[in-house]
Each structure stands twice: as C-alpha cells, then as structure tokens.
C-alpha positions in Angstrom: 186.5 -67.8 109.0 185.0 -71.1 109.9 183.8 -72.2 113.4 182.4 -75.4 114.7 179.3 -74.5 116.7 177.6 -77.0 118.9 176.8 -74.9 122.0 175.7 -71.4 122.9 179.3 -70.8 124.1 180.7 -71.8 120.7 178.2 -69.5 118.9 179.1 -66.6 121.2 182.8 -67.2 120.5 182.2 -67.2 116.7 180.1 -64.0 116.9 182.8 -62.3 119.0 185.6 -63.3 116.6 183.6 -62.1 113.6 182.9 -58.8 115.3 186.5 -58.3 116.2 187.6 -59.2 112.7 185.5 -56.3 111.4 187.0 -54.0 114.1 183.6 -53.4 115.6 182.7 -52.7 119.2 179.6 -54.3 120.7 178.0 -50.9 120.7 178.7 -50.5 116.9 177.3 -54.0 116.2 174.2 -53.1 118.3 173.6 -50.1 116.2 174.0 -52.0 112.9 171.9 -55.0 114.0 169.2 -53.4 116.2 170.2 -55.8 119.0 170.9 -54.3 122.4 174.6 -54.1 123.4 173.8 -56.0 126.6 172.2 -58.8 124.6 175.3 -59.0 122.4 177.5 -59.3 125.5 175.3 -62.1 126.9 175.5 -64.0 123.6 179.3 -63.5 123.3 179.6 -64.9 126.8 177.7 -68.1 125.9 174.5 -67.5 127.8 171.5 -69.3 126.4 168.0 -68.1 126.1 168.4 -65.8 123.1 165.7 -65.7 120.5 166.7 -67.3 117.2 165.6 -64.1 115.4 168.1 -62.1 117.5 170.9 -64.5 116.4 170.0 -64.1 112.8 170.0 -60.3 113.1 173.6 -60.4 114.4 174.6 -63.0 111.7 173.2 -60.7 109.0 174.8 -57.6 110.4 178.2 -59.4 110.4 177.6 -60.7 106.9 177.8 -64.3 108.0 175.7 -67.3 107.2 174.9 -70.6 109.0 175.5 -74.0 107.3 173.9 -77.1 108.9 175.7 -80.4 108.3 175.8 -83.8 109.9 177.6 -83.9 113.2 181.1 -85.2 113.1 182.3 -87.8 115.6 184.8 -85.4 117.3 183.9 -83.1 120.1 184.2 -79.4 120.3 185.8 -79.5 123.8 189.4 -79.3 122.5 188.6 -76.5 120.1 187.8 -74.0 122.9 191.4 -74.3 124.1 192.7 -73.2 120.7 190.9 -69.9 120.8 
C-alpha cells in the first residue's frame, strides 16, 4: 500500500485504509496503539492539530513507515477522487 500524503486529510485517509486493510476497528487500533478512539476518528477525518508522537504511535501499531521524498510537480487533488 502506497499513499501520497501532503495534507492532514491525505494522512487520515492513508491511516483509515491501513486500518481497514487489517480488518481493525478504531477501538481495536486504539487498544493496540494507546491512542484514544476519538483521536483516531479525528485523524481519519483529516482534522489537524494532532501531536506528531500520536501519529507515529498509530503508524507503528499499523506496521507502517513514513518515507520523505522531494515533492513531485503534480497535485494530490485528483487522487482524493480515486479513493
């Protein structure tokens, strides 16, 4: 699974897709990660203001990693319509 993440909405979508791919509920992910279910809901809905540490807790629980690369010239706007 690979996602282009440029916004909090993109990140929330990627986390939601990873959670669903593992057949986890938000409650189950909360238990695994130590992050409140309400916080997971906010992240998955693209709301900003989440601590970076919280994001890394979710990434670790979902067995994901973040790779940072140079930004491509395209935009992520069209990608949201695909998902």
